[in-house]
C-alpha positions as CSV (number, residue, x, y, z in Angstrom):
1,M,3.7,-0.8,14.3
2,S,0.7,-3.0,15.3
3,K,0.0,-6.6,15.9
4,K,-3.7,-5.8,16.8
5,P,-6.1,-7.6,14.5
6,G,-8.2,-4.4,13.9
7,A,-5.2,-2.2,12.9
8,P,-5.1,-1.1,9.2
9,V,-1.5,-2.5,8.8
10,L,-0.1,-5.4,10.8
11,E,3.6,-5.7,11.4
12,T,5.6,-8.8,12.3
13,I,9.4,-9.3,12.3
14,D,10.7,-12.8,12.4
15,E,13.9,-14.0,14.1
16,Y,15.9,-13.5,10.9
17,G,15.0,-9.8,10.6
18,N,12.4,-10.2,7.9
19,A,9.5,-7.8,8.4
20,T,6.0,-8.4,7.0
21,L,3.6,-5.5,6.7
22,T,0.1,-6.9,6.0
23,L,-2.6,-4.5,4.7
24,N,-5.5,-5.3,7.0
25,R,-8.8,-4.1,5.7
26,P,-10.0,-7.3,4.0
27,E,-13.6,-6.2,4.2
28,V,-12.8,-3.6,1.5
29,H,-10.1,-5.6,-0.3
30,N,-7.4,-3.7,1.6
31,A,-8.4,-0.4,-0.1
32,F,-6.4,2.7,1.1
33,D,-8.0,5.1,3.4
34,P,-6.2,7.9,5.3
35,D,-5.6,5.6,8.3
36,M,-4.0,2.9,6.2
37,V,-1.9,5.3,4.3
38,R,-0.6,6.9,7.5
39,A,0.0,3.5,9.2
40,L,1.9,2.1,6.2
41,T,4.0,5.2,5.9
42,L,4.9,5.2,9.5
43,A,5.7,1.5,9.5
44,L,8.0,1.9,6.4
45,E,9.8,4.8,7.9
46,S,10.3,3.0,11.2
47,L,11.6,-0.1,9.5
48,S,14.0,2.0,7.5
49,R,15.6,3.1,10.8
50,D,15.6,-0.4,12.3
51,N,19.0,-1.9,11.7
52,T,17.8,-5.4,12.8
53,V,15.4,-5.5,9.8
54,R,17.0,-7.1,6.7
55,A,14.0,-7.2,4.3
56,V,10.4,-6.1,4.1
57,V,7.4,-8.1,2.6
58,I,4.2,-6.4,1.8
59,A,1.1,-8.7,1.9
60,G,-2.7,-8.3,2.0
61,A,-5.1,-9.9,4.4
62,G,-8.2,-11.7,3.0
63,P,-9.0,-12.5,-0.6
64,S,-7.3,-9.5,-2.3
65,F,-3.8,-7.9,-2.1
66,C,-5.1,-4.3,-2.5
67,A,-8.0,-2.6,-4.2
68,G,-6.2,0.8,-4.4
69,A,-8.0,3.8,-3.1
70,D,-11.1,3.4,-1.0
71,I,-14.1,4.4,-3.2
72,A,-16.1,5.5,-0.1
73,H,-13.3,7.8,1.0
74,M,-12.9,9.1,-2.6
75,R,-16.6,10.1,-2.7
76,K,-16.1,12.0,0.6
77,S,-13.0,13.7,-0.8
78,A,-15.1,15.2,-3.6
79,Q,-16.4,17.6,-1.0
80,F,-12.9,18.5,0.4
81,T,-11.3,21.8,-0.2
82,K,-8.4,22.1,-2.7
83,M,-6.0,22.3,0.3
84,Q,-7.5,19.1,1.9
85,N,-7.1,17.2,-1.3
86,H,-3.6,18.5,-1.8
87,K,-2.7,17.3,1.7
88,A,-4.2,13.8,1.1
89,A,-2.4,13.5,-2.2
90,G,0.9,14.4,-0.5
91,E,0.3,11.8,2.2
92,S,-0.3,9.1,-0.5
93,A,2.8,10.3,-2.4
94,R,4.9,10.0,0.8
95,M,3.7,6.4,1.3
96,F,4.7,5.3,-2.2
97,H,8.0,7.1,-1.9
98,A,8.7,5.6,1.5
99,L,8.2,2.1,0.0
100,H,10.2,2.8,-3.2
101,A,13.1,4.5,-1.4
102,L,13.3,2.0,1.5
103,N,16.9,1.1,2.3
104,K,16.1,-2.6,2.5
105,P,14.9,-5.1,-0.1
106,T,11.1,-5.1,-0.5
107,V,8.9,-7.9,-1.8
108,A,5.3,-7.7,-2.7
109,A,3.6,-11.0,-1.9
110,V,0.6,-10.8,-4.2
111,H,-2.6,-12.7,-4.4
112,G,-6.1,-12.1,-5.6
113,A,-7.1,-8.7,-7.0
114,V,-4.7,-5.9,-7.4
115,R,-6.3,-2.6,-8.5
116,G,-5.1,1.0,-9.0
117,G,-2.9,2.0,-6.1
118,G,-2.4,-1.7,-5.3
119,C,-0.5,-1.9,-8.6
120,G,1.5,1.1,-7.4
121,I,2.5,-0.7,-4.2
122,V,3.6,-3.7,-6.2
123,A,5.5,-1.5,-8.7
124,A,7.2,0.4,-5.8
125,C,8.7,-2.9,-4.4
126,D,12.0,-4.3,-5.6
127,I,10.5,-7.8,-6.2
128,A,7.0,-9.0,-6.8
129,I,5.9,-12.6,-6.4
130,A,2.3,-13.3,-7.4
131,T,0.1,-16.3,-7.3
132,R,-1.2,-17.6,-10.6
133,T,-4.6,-16.3,-9.8
134,A,-3.5,-12.7,-9.1
135,T,-5.1,-10.1,-11.4
136,F,-3.8,-6.6,-12.0
137,R,-5.9,-3.6,-13.3
138,L,-5.6,0.1,-13.5
139,S,-9.4,0.3,-13.6
140,E,-9.6,3.9,-12.5
141,V,-9.2,4.9,-16.2
142,K,-12.7,3.6,-16.8
143,I,-14.1,6.4,-14.7
144,G,-11.8,9.1,-16.0
145,V,-9.2,9.0,-13.3
146,I,-5.5,9.1,-14.4
147,P,-3.2,6.8,-12.3
148,A,-0.8,9.7,-12.0
149,M,0.3,9.0,-8.4
150,I,1.6,5.5,-9.3
151,S,2.7,6.1,-12.9
152,P,6.3,6.8,-12.0
153,Y,6.6,3.5,-10.2
154,V,4.6,1.5,-12.8
155,I,6.8,2.9,-15.6
């Protein structure tokens, strides 16, 4: 994947085979947009095939782990066709499944705010380690959105 600072997901692999995928959109609290969903999915699928990788850590850049879905993108998607929204939902589902089904141990290294889909990322990991100041919310229910995509992992 990428080590470029502007990439939506940064990937590093240390000498022991521990990979770290860092969600890298700190200006929006690492909220998912289609580019981040795609980048994270591709990185997870690549790490799954890499026999030198022993474990995968998911982290977040900046003050928050992950704010879930990008509200600006969600507003745009209200104008999408049913087919476009179905495709986007499928891509998000593929991302969560790739994380949950990864053939290596996964660890969520959590700090700061974790909202909506960010809770799904944490729940899809095998282990979660959080700072004492981490906060978790499924806040989308306040605006009438059911967290259906992440519910299988949260349960």
